[in-house]
N, C-alpha and C positions, 0 to 999 in steps of 0.2 A: 332404604330401596327394596333391596329380596332381600327377605327373612329366612330361615327355617327353625322355626318354633319345636324343640322337643319331637323331632318327624320321626318313628319311625314307620321303616317301609320294609313292604313283604312281594315278594312274589308269590303267585297262587299255589305254584306245585313244590315250593320250598316248604322245608320246614322250618327255618328257622326267619328271623329279621336279615336282613340283608342291612339297616340301616337302624341304627339304635338311639335314641332320641336325643341325635345331634340338632346344638341351636348352635349357631354362628347368623349372619349377616355380611351383606355385599354392598356398603356401598358406594352414595353417586361421588365422580373422582377418585376412587378407589380400585387400581386393578388387584383382587382378592384371590389370591391362587389353592383350592383344593391340588390337596400333592394322597403318597401315599402308596401300596404295592396294589402289587393286582389280586383285585378281586375283598379291596377293601369300602366300597362302598361308593366310590368318586362317582362313576360314571347312570349309578343310580338317582343319586341328589338331580343329573340334566333332566332321568327320565320323567323324574316326580315335577319338575319347570315343565317339563313340553305334556303335560296332562295326561301319559303313557300309564301312571302307578299312584295310585293316589294314600296316604296316608295310614295305614291303620291305627297313630296319637302324632299330637301334636298339627298344627298344621304350617304351611308356606305361604307369604306376604311380600304382600307388591304392593311399598308406599302404605302398609297398615290396613290391604286388603284383603282377606283369604283370598288365596287363589281362588279356590273351586267354586268361591261366587262368583266369581268377574268369567264372560265369553271371547271364547279362542279370541277370536280379535281384538277384542278388545285387551289381550294379553300380547301378544301381536304387536301389534301397537307404541306395546309399553319393553318388551323385550324380545331381543332376533336372539333367535338362539343356530349353534352351530354343532352337528351333535357328532358323536366320533364315529359312522358310520353309519352309509347312504350311498346312495341308487338311483338315478333317474327310469323311470317305467321305456323310459323310452329315449335317444338321443336326442339332443338340442343343440337347436346355435347356442354358445355363452351368453351374449346376452338377454336372450329371451331365457335361459333362465338366474343369470342376476336379477330379470326383470321379474322374477316371481314374488324377490326381497318386496315388490310394491305391493302386491296384490291388497295385504291386509290394509291398506287405507283407498283403496277404491271400492267404487263399488260392479255387480256382477259382472252387469253389461256396457260398465263405462270403456272407455277404449282409455289409453297412455294419456297422459298430458304430456308436455312440457318441463313439465318439475320433476313428474316419474321418469321420462328419457336422461333428466340435467344429473339424481342422481342416481342412477343408472353409472353413467359416467363417472361420475366425482370418486364410484366406489371402484372401478376397476381402474384409476387411475391410483388409487391409496391401494391399491391389495398387487395391485405388479402382473395388471391383466387388463390389460386397456389390448395388450397386440392378442389377443386370445381368441378376440369378440367379435367376430364372424367366422368364430372355430367352432364345429356343433363338440359335446359335450363326452363325445365316444373316443375323439381324436387326442386328450388331452393324455398328460403323463398322472399319477397318481400324486406327485407334488402338486402342478397346477393346478389340480381338481378341487385340492384341499385349497387352493387362492380360491379358485370363481366359489368355491363356498364360502370361504368370507365375504370377499366381494359383495353375492349378494345379502346375507346380514351386515354388509353398509348400509346395501341401497334401503334394506327395509327399514334403518333408524329406530328411533324408540330413544331413549334413558339407558339404557343397559341391554353390555350384549354376553351373552355368556355358549364358552367353548370349551368340546371335551377335545382332548388332545392337538389343535391345532399345527401344533408343528410337527404334524407325521408324516409321510415322506419326505421331507423337506431335505435340502442342503441347509451348510450351515447361514450360508448367505442370503436364504431365505429363508431362513428359524429365526434370526437375527431381525430379519426385515418385520417378521411377522408379531416382533416381543418388541422392539418398537414403535410397532403405526399400534396398539393391543398398549402401550404406556402412554401414549401424544390419542388416545381416546378418554385414558381413564383425567388427563392434565386436561382435555379439553370439560370434564364432568361427570360425563361418564360416565352408570354402573358397568365392572369392568370383573365378570365371574367365570378365571381360566382354571379348567384340569388341568395339571398336565404331572405327564413324569421328569422332566426335568428340571431337577430340582436348584442344581445352580443356574442355570438360568434363572428361573422362581425368582434365588436367590436375589440377585441382582435386581427385578423389571419391578419385582413385587411390595406391596405395602402391607402386608397383610396374608400370609402361612394356615393354612386348615390342615391337619396333621391326623389323613386319614389310617386310624388298623381295627378289622373285622366289627368295620360296620357301626367304627363308636371315635367321638376324635378327640384321640390320642395327645396333640398339643396346638397350638392355638396364638400364634401374636406373632410378632414383626420376624423376621426374616430372623438376626441375631437372636430371638426368644427361642422359635421352635432351631433351627442349623446349627444353630454349640453348644445345642444337647446330643451329646455324641449319644451319652444312655440309650435316651428313648429313640433315634434313630437308629443302636443298630436293637436294639428290641424287634420296634417296629419291620423294618429289613433283613431282622438276622441276617445280616453280616457285619462283620468286620468291619470298620469304617474309621478314618483319617478325616477330621473336621480343623478347617487352615480358616483363613480367611484371603480369597486374591490377587497374587501379586498387582494387578492395575487400582480396579475399583476400592477393594479390601470388604466386597461381601464374605457373607461368611462362606464356603467352600466345602462340598465333601467329596471325600476318593477313596475307592473299594480297596479294599486291601486286600491282597492277596491271603486262600482263608486262615493259611499258614505261616503269612511273613508276620512280620514284626509292625506292633502294635506299636 
């Protein structure tokens, strides 16, 4: 579905690439998580999907077609993206903000259809923001705003959804609800590509983890493949860690240790 093929990305003012020779894919029906410390290149990959940064080598593919050869509206009909940072130019009703997700499917002068309204309502329900539909975006808390942005992506539809730190500002209950929702979307057949710092939650929900370090892939595989490799995790995060399985579901779990504590 989504494939990064030997992709190298560099910002115009930077002296070195932010991402170097990265290859991995996010398949339909799979929750793929990209993890790693700050500055490792995770969000840069999302910017490439948004078309805001072009690879200097390699290519990004959608169903075997180069992203660079596709029109942005065509891409938006297939992939919905929730970037890490986003603010509307001016406050609007939450219902209208979610409805922006339907724009790739409509003509410039086409009035919203009954199908568009139904997509907005369903997206609001699944994201847990139906009660906010008649509020303005500037009246939302940080966590509410985050869930409204996810609702817009759901209303957009398509075969894939890409999210950059979607649980930022969320409390435990809403954080878990988002991960359960993403898991359900993958089970329904969508490709779900998630950028997250929440390693332990990722290990519980993701089928595949791509660990980034200094712009390159440090590890790639199942949660067991990546999370049980303590030596690699400690090298990447530059901190002593305890690696174990959680007592409830048996997923890999890491516990950061005191710097001079027991190993």
